[in-house]
N, C-alpha and C positions, 0 to 999 in steps of 0.2 A: 573465338566464340567454344564454348560446351556445350556438345548437346546430349542431355540425358536420358536414362532411362530409366522409368520402374516399374519394367516390366520384363519377362524372362525372353531375349531375343535370341531366335535360333543361331548356332556358331554358324551357318553357311553368310549369313544375313550383314552380320556382327564381320565378319571378315570381305565381304565386298563393300559395303557402306565405308569402310575405313580405309581400306585401297582408291573406292573411289574419288573421297574428300582428305585428300592429305594432308591440307592446310586446319580442317576441322577437330576439333577433341571431339572423339565420344566417351563416356562412362557409361559402361551397360551393366545398371545395376538392375539386382533378379524382382525385387522388390521395394516399396516404397521405404522399409525402414532404412533400408542401405542407401538408398537415396539420398536420405535426409541429409547428409554430411554435407553434399555438393550443391544441395538446392539454393543455397544464397549467391552460389557463382553460375546458374542456368539459363543459359540465354534458349535453350528450346525445350522442354522438358515432351518425352514421347511416354503414352501411359495408354492402361485398359478404357480409364477414366473413370473405376470404380474404388481408386484408394483416395484419390487425393482432400483436401478436407480443410477449412479455411484460415488453417496454420499452417498450410504447407503454402500454401498464396500467397500472404504475407512473407512466411522466409522465404519465397524467391524471388530475392531484391532485381534480379537482370535478366527478370522470366519476360519472354515478347513472343512465343507462342508459346504454344500447348500442342501436337499434333496426337490425336485420339487415336487407337487402331485400332479399331473397335465404331459400334455406328449406335451403342448406345449408350445415352446422356445424361439418362434421371440420375443419376445421385453427384453429375459433375455442381461444385460451388458456384454456379455461374457468377451471383453478386458480386463474390471479393473476385472473379476474374474479370466483370466488367468495370467495374471498379479501379480494375489498374489497368484499361483499357489491352486486356492479353489478345492477342488474336487464337482462335480455337479453331481447327481443323481438324473431322476425322475419316474413318477409311467407310463413308455412307459407298453403299453398292460394292461393295468385295462380299457380300454374304448372299448375294442373289441366285449362284448358280447353287449353291450347296442348300440354299432354302428352297429353291423351286423343287429340286431335285426329291428333298427330303415331300413335299406338300404331296405330290406326283407317287412318289412310294406310298403314303400315307394310303393316299383318296383307293390304290389297286391292290393296298394290304389289307381295305374295309370290304371293298363289293369285291375282289377272291376268294376272303375269309383267311385270309393266311394263319391269325391266331386259333380259330377253328380247327385247321387243316396240321398244323405242329402238335396241337394238343392230345390231336387223330394217333398222327404218325409216334409221338412220345407211347402211347395208352394202345399203340397197334390196333389200330381199331380199321376198318377199312370200310369208307364209307362214301358212295355215290351220291348220293343225296343232297349233301350239302348245298345250300343255294349261293349261286352264284349270280353275280353280276356284270357291267360290264360301265365303264369310264364313258367312253367314246359314244361322242352325241348328246354327254350331257349338258349341264347349264351349271358356272362356273361366278360365281357371285366373289370379288375380292375388294377384302377394306380396307385399302391405301396401294395407291398407285404410283409409290416410286421404282426402283428397280429391283425389289424385290418382288411387287406384285406384278410387274411389268413381265418379268421372266417367270414367274409362275403362269402369267396369262398367256405367255408363246411356246411354254409346252403342255398347255391347256389346247392349243387349236393344232400342238402334231395329232391330238385326239381330235378332231373334228370339235369341241365343244364350242357353246355358245360364249362370249369371254363378257361380265359386266364389271367394270369400277366405282368402285366410293371412294371421291377425295374430296376435299374440303374444296373444293373451287371447282369441279365437275368439267376442270380440262381434261379434251378429247389428247387420249396418252395410246403410245405406239399397244398394236397386239390386243386393246379390248375395240369389242366389238359398240359398245356402250358404255360411257359412263358419267355418272350423278352423279349428286354432292351428299352429305351428309343426310339431309335432311330427306332423301329420299329415296333411306333406303327402305323402308319399310315396305311399298310400293313394287324392288325388286327381290324382297324375300319369298313370296310365294313361289315365283318360276324357278328358286336359287337349289339345283341338288350336291352342290356344292360351297359354304359359306367358307372364305379364305379369309383371316384376321392378321394382319401384317401392320397393324396402328401401333406407333411409338406411344413412349409415354409422356404427358401431359397432360396437362388439367383437365384437359377439352377433354380426354378420352378415358377421363378415369371413370370405372366400372359403363365403360357407354352401351356394351353390349349387353341386355337385361331382361324380363322376365318378359318385356313385350316382341323384343327381339325373336326370342325362341319361340312365342304363343305363335308369330308369324309365317316360322320358318313350317316347308313341307315333314310332313312324319316323315316321310324318308327321309331327308336331309342329312347330309355329313356338314357339323361343322369343324371347322379345326384353326385353334390358335397356336400360330409360331408369333405373334409379335411383342407385347410387352402383358402377361399376366393380369396386370391393374387396369387392363381393357375391358375386362368382361367381369361380369354380376356372379361371382361361382358358386354362390347360395341359387340363384335364379335359374345354374345352369344347370345344378347338382337335380333342382326340380323339377326339369323340362326333364332328362334325362331318367329320371326313375319315373315319371308320369309318361315315358314314352311319346313326350310332346313331337322329338328328334330322334331321329332313327342311330345316330353313334356322332361322339365327340373326340379329336385325339387334339392331346393338348401338350404343348413339348414346353408352356411358361404356364407359373403360378402368380395368383400374388403371392405366398408366400414361399422358399426357396432356400432348402427344398422340401418337396412337397412332404408336409409330416405321415410318418409311414399308416399312422391309421385313416388317413381320409378317406373316405369310402369308394373315391375316386381308384384308385389302387384295384380294386373286388369286383368293380361294375362291367359288367360282358358286354356293357356297349360304350365303352371308352377306352381310349389308347392311348397312355401313361409314358413319355420319354421326357428325359432330366436334361432338359434344354440345350441341345444339342443338332438342329438344327441346320445351325449355322458350322459348324466345326467341319473342317477340311485340312489335305496338308496344305495344301494354294492359301491357307488363310495368310499369315507373315507376308509370303513373297509380294502377293495382292496391296495390303496395306504399306508395307514397305517400297513401293513402286509408286502408291500414291507420294510418301513424303516424298522420297528421291524428285517426282518432281516438282511439290511444292519446295524442296530446300530451293533448287534450283532457282525456283521464281523469286525466293530470300534473299541470297546469294544476291540475283540483279538490283533486289531495291524494289523488284514491280509486285503487283499488288495481286493478279489474276489468280489466287490458288484456286488449288480443289475444294469442293465439300465445306467450302466456309461457315462455321455453326455460327447461329444468332445466339447472342446468350440471352434475349430479352426473353427470346420461344423458346432455349434448350433445344434448340434442332437446327 
């Protein structure tokens, strides 16, 4: 069996998996270009998912399983994958800790006026009139109640927040006081102090958050998006911010990345821009490979109870 990678893997992880599975051949390639020559004989492929095309799936004659060591799957060639009956699993859930910490950090940054304080520090300005607010006791509305949304809600409870989740099913989920369906969102928005977007990129979520939603939010609401940029109508958000319909937006993801250097978001006082790094953590690859090893053991045994199976039809 050949297990092939098309992404850089840390040396400690390479050494560990090689020693743990001496009967399996591993070929570690840092990118898809170097991996291409090995694709025809690869039975298992480990990838970040953004590098695969229909051509690669066609080349991979022996491929039975793709392990995507990320959660985002919006660039995967799912039609070709489904046609060949290839199993796809991903690393869903490993982002929950860093992304939830990012959310809390950014909410604190806004409420405790960190941008203003740092600017004052750099200019040697002593101003004790900078207005501070608290995040404790507020209401957090999370759009998406998966692992990331649940962890954000769990941390929110440490600040005694009321936590409300929005999901497709509206199913009761840990750490949320209430969960509604996507049809209920407009009834919940008026009470939310913080609106956190962690939605995946699918046809159903494309520009789902738009003008009506921003007009329904409180004027002092903070909108934070760390899901996918395509889920937000950026023009509607820009207008809402310019017209002071909402207090602040924290944006880690955008429809086009990197964000154009001339985009108005960069220079707006009521916007915080970060370069799609909310999920970055030194523990990222170790956690992803823990899932891979569990699934590899299942694969070797010929069993089917894999972790994080992806449905090619739905794309998640």
